[in-house]
LODRENNU-298676 format. One line per 4 residues: number of its first residue (from 1); their letters; for each residue x, y, z of C-alpha. Coordinates in pm, 1 decimal. Layout:
N
NUM	a	X:Y:Z  ...
***
This chain:
208
1	mrpf	-6.7:-15.8:11.4  156.1:340.3:-117.0  180.6:615.9:145.6  -114.1:872.7:152.5
5	ifll	52.2:1218.9:92.5  -69.8:1581.1:61.1  151.5:1925.3:34.9  116.6:2212.7:271.9
9	wcfs	330.5:2471.9:454.0  467.7:2307.3:757.5  712.4:2427.2:1011.0  1036.9:2243.3:1099.0
13	iggl	1105.9:2223.4:1514.0  1279.1:2523.9:1459.0  1078.5:2741.6:1203.1  893.3:2742.7:858.1
17	lspt	969.3:2537.7:580.6  896.0:2492.4:223.5  586.3:2330.0:96.2  585.2:1959.3:247.6
21	laia	322.1:1681.5:333.3  318.7:1333.2:366.9  93.3:1070.1:527.7  -74.5:891.1:1230.3
25	nvsp	-208.6:748.0:1792.2  -24.6:548.8:1982.9  -53.8:526.9:2386.5  157.8:793.0:2568.3
29	rvei	468.5:663.2:2712.8  672.1:832.5:2981.9  1000.3:662.0:3081.5  1167.6:735.8:3426.3
33	pllt	1503.4:693.9:3439.7  1634.4:402.8:3686.1  1833.5:488.5:3982.9  2190.4:374.0:4054.0
37	ppls	2172.0:214.8:4383.5  2399.2:406.8:4656.5  2779.3:305.0:4619.5  3074.6:379.1:4829.4
41	prtp	3251.9:698.3:4736.4  3573.2:547.4:4730.4  3656.6:566.4:4333.3  3623.2:823.6:4043.5
45	mtaf	3368.7:555.9:3903.9  3160.8:537.9:4198.4  3155.9:962.6:4192.7  3062.8:917.7:3851.7
49	lkak	2761.4:666.0:3904.9  2661.3:873.7:4185.8  2635.0:1190.6:4000.4  2409.0:985.1:3732.0
53	ryqg	2202.3:855.3:4018.1  2121.7:1230.8:4084.7  2063.7:1343.1:3747.1  1834.8:1068.7:3717.6
57	maqs	1652.0:1186.9:4029.9  1635.0:1579.0:3935.6  1515.4:1435.9:3574.5  1235.7:1221.9:3734.9
61	leqq	1136.5:1550.1:3969.2  1131.9:1771.9:3683.3  893.1:1547.4:3496.1  658.6:1517.1:3764.0
65	alqk	664.9:1905.7:3846.9  582.7:1940.1:3434.0  290.0:1715.5:3471.4  143.0:1946.6:3759.4
69	impk	105.2:2229.4:3493.7  49.0:2060.2:3195.6  -309.8:2001.9:3087.0  -440.4:1650.8:3145.9
73	ttsp	-511.2:1424.4:2838.9  -923.4:1374.1:2879.6  -1000.3:1043.9:2725.2  -824.6:1119.0:2367.4
77	ranv	-991.1:985.6:2080.1  -821.1:657.5:1975.7  -588.6:642.5:1675.3  -559.9:1024.5:1651.4
81	mila	-334.6:1273.2:1743.9  -128.5:1615.2:1687.4  258.3:1630.9:1718.8  348.9:1998.5:1771.1
85	slgm	638.2:2229.9:1937.0  633.9:2474.8:2178.7  839.8:2677.6:1935.4  555.6:2722.8:1705.7
89	pkas	353.4:3050.4:1711.0  157.7:3085.5:2021.5  -153.1:3172.5:1839.8  -122.4:2864.7:1644.7
93	lqal	-48.2:2659.1:1939.6  -374.0:2791.1:2132.5  -563.3:2729.3:1832.2  -469.1:2381.1:1810.3
97	lqqa	-497.8:2334.1:2214.9  -878.4:2469.1:2168.2  -956.7:2245.3:1886.5  -782.1:1916.6:2049.5
101	nhyh	-992.0:1991.8:2345.4  -1295.4:1999.5:2157.3  -1220.8:1659.5:1981.9  -1055.1:1485.3:2269.4
105	vpiv	-706.7:1478.6:2072.4  -393.9:1458.0:2253.3  -105.9:1722.3:2166.1  229.3:1555.2:2173.7
109	lrgl	566.9:1758.3:2205.3  898.8:1622.2:2135.0  1093.7:1788.9:2413.4  1139.5:2120.2:2631.4
113	yrnd	1094.9:2435.8:2508.0  1452.5:2593.7:2388.5  1567.5:2295.7:2590.3  1512.9:2459.3:2944.6
117	fqqt	1281.4:2325.9:3200.7  1185.8:2681.9:3338.5  1117.5:2820.6:3033.6  873.9:2540.8:2935.0
121	itrv	668.4:2555.6:3234.6  662.5:2965.5:3148.8  568.5:2866.7:2792.4  292.7:2597.6:2875.9
125	qali	124.3:2840.9:3140.1  111.0:3110.1:2874.2  -76.8:2857.9:2655.5  -316.4:2702.8:2881.4
129	apns	-414.3:3009.1:3112.0  -326.8:3318.8:2915.3  -525.5:3554.8:3154.0  -599.7:3461.0:3497.5
133	nekp	-935.2:3569.9:3457.9  -987.1:3276.2:3179.9  -1029.0:2926.7:3225.5  -745.6:2712.7:3137.2
137	llgg	-716.0:2519.1:2810.2  -753.4:2149.0:2941.1  -696.1:1938.3:2621.4  -454.7:1663.5:2581.1
141	fein	-88.8:1783.8:2604.8  229.5:1585.8:2674.9  590.1:1541.9:2597.3  667.6:1220.0:2401.7
145	pqvf	988.3:1216.7:2193.4  939.3:852.1:2132.3  615.9:925.4:1909.0  837.6:1159.8:1685.8
149	ktfr	1072.7:872.0:1635.2  807.3:606.1:1572.6  668.7:851.0:1282.0  984.7:975.3:1174.9
153	vsqv	824.3:1337.9:1197.5  1055.6:1623.2:1187.2  827.1:1903.0:1084.3  528.4:2007.2:1260.0
157	pafi	215.3:2043.0:1296.2  176.9:1674.0:1215.4  -177.2:1534.2:1240.7  -180.4:1154.9:1266.4
161	vvgd	-434.1:843.2:1238.7  -292.0:526.7:1269.6  -447.6:199.2:1203.3  -584.1:-18.4:1480.9
165	gkce	-309.9:-221.0:1680.1  -29.3:-54.4:1458.3  278.5:136.5:1539.7  256.5:13.6:1933.2
169	tkap	645.7:-42.9:1970.6  955.6:216.4:1973.1  1077.4:74.5:1600.5  975.6:325.4:1339.9
173	cpte	616.9:251.5:1210.3  545.1:151.7:843.6  415.5:394.9:613.4  126.4:182.2:515.6
177	nfdv	4.8:179.8:904.5  -66.0:533.6:919.9  -160.1:856.6:734.8  -38.9:1165.6:833.7
181	vygn	-101.0:1521.6:701.6  155.8:1811.2:788.6  80.1:2182.2:765.8  -21.0:2477.8:946.6
185	vslp	-396.9:2407.7:921.0  -679.6:2354.0:1163.1  -740.9:2021.3:1317.0  -1102.6:2026.5:1123.1
189	nale	-933.5:2073.2:803.1  -653.2:1801.7:886.4  -927.4:1538.7:963.2  -1086.4:1608.4:634.2
193	llaq	-749.0:1568.9:446.5  -717.1:1244.0:649.8  -1025.2:1112.8:556.8  -935.3:1089.0:208.4
197	ghyk	-662.9:843.3:309.6  -658.3:457.4:412.7  -818.3:527.7:769.6  -1142.0:701.9:675.7
201	hllr	-1331.3:441.0:922.6  -1147.9:560.1:1198.9  -1271.4:904.5:1211.7  -1647.2:854.2:1216.4
205	gmip	-1799.1:1073.2:1437.7  -1501.5:1358.1:1408.1  -1601.7:1463.4:1072.4  -1968.7:1563.5:907.6
***
């Protein structure tokens, strides 16, 4: 089966690219680093292992803190997701967040904003609650770099519908098992384009 492909303007993780499009939901996976057991501080290797241990603890605590301010996924619609980046324009991200909340579709991010934990928190807070008197946007929103690897996504936003039971491992997913639309379009428009592909039956109830 040949992959289903569209052509639209899209962003790289760092900025706007020339027109592109291609043709994907997997369960979110969060991996917590294993901590090295305490060792006697008698050798340089022991000191190195202890440093790695505390690094793992810090990463785990950062992930827990980030989850407290990230919107929680509310019953995401199976098989459909949006891959995005906090580096995208704020207006585009807020629009996607509102649409994702309406359609119960999770938004997946590849990593921290500018590779900085505090800047990520500030960015997310500004997106989900731009004004203190407004109700926070509570669409699905998480960090999961493995999803980007599974579907080989390097441009955002990417709107994906994946076949039932497909792409559930960490290995790159065969293109015939999912459809993806890349481009700066709304979620409703992306769903209409995806409905022209191989998995229209999975989008019933989401489009007229």
